[in-house]
C-alpha positions in Angstrom: -37.4 -12.7 -66.5 -41.1 -13.6 -65.9 -44.1 -14.5 -68.5 -47.2 -13.9 -67.7 -50.2 -14.2 -69.6 -47.6 -13.9 -72.9 -46.1 -10.4 -72.1 -42.4 -11.1 -70.3 -41.7 -8.7 -67.4 -38.0 -8.0 -66.0 -38.6 -8.7 -62.2 -34.9 -7.3 -61.0 -35.1 -5.7 -58.1 -33.1 -2.4 -58.1 -33.0 -0.2 -55.1 -36.1 -0.3 -53.0 -37.6 3.1 -52.3 -39.2 4.0 -49.4 -43.1 4.7 -50.9 -46.4 3.4 -49.0 -49.0 2.2 -51.8 -52.0 -0.3 -50.5 -53.7 -2.5 -53.2 -57.3 -1.2 -53.8 -60.0 -2.7 -55.5 -58.8 -1.5 -59.3 -55.2 -3.4 -58.3 -57.0 -6.4 -58.3 -59.2 -6.0 -60.7 -56.2 -5.1 -63.2 -54.0 -8.7 -61.7 -57.2 -10.9 -61.8 -57.6 -9.7 -65.5 -54.1 -10.3 -66.6 -54.0 -13.3 -64.9 -57.0 -14.5 -67.1 -54.9 -13.5 -70.1 -56.5 -10.1 -71.1 -54.4 -7.6 -72.9 -52.3 -5.7 -70.8 -52.8 -2.4 -71.9 -56.2 -2.2 -72.6 -56.5 -3.8 -68.6 -54.0 -0.9 -67.9 -56.2 1.6 -69.2 -59.3 0.7 -67.8 -58.3 -0.1 -64.7 -55.2 1.7 -63.5 -54.4 5.8 -63.0 -51.5 5.7 -65.5 -53.8 4.8 -68.3 -52.5 2.7 -71.2 -48.3 3.2 -69.8 -47.2 -0.3 -70.5 -43.9 0.3 -68.7 -46.1 1.6 -65.5 -48.6 -1.4 -66.0 -45.8 -3.9 -66.1 -44.2 -1.9 -62.4 -47.4 -2.3 -61.1 -48.5 -5.7 -61.9 -44.9 -6.6 -60.2 -45.6 -4.8 -57.3 -49.0 -6.0 -56.8 -47.5 -9.3 -57.1 -44.6 -8.7 -54.4 -46.8 -7.2 -52.1 -49.2 -10.4 -52.4 -46.4 -12.9 -51.6 -45.0 -10.7 -48.7 -49.1 -10.8 -47.4 -49.6 -14.0 -48.1 
């Protein structure tokens, strides 16, 4: 479990699902705001297509982190 901006996030990996996703500007904006300590539910409502679904926001955050780490 990782804590980011005061929010615990479970990063245990399950079975791989082959889905092609690309990081967009809205993902970068969401990641930036969470890194700055903003409220995750408000930022997910503002930047993500899933709205205020906190479960999906946390999943998206882990996906952004993993994708960024793999590319850099």
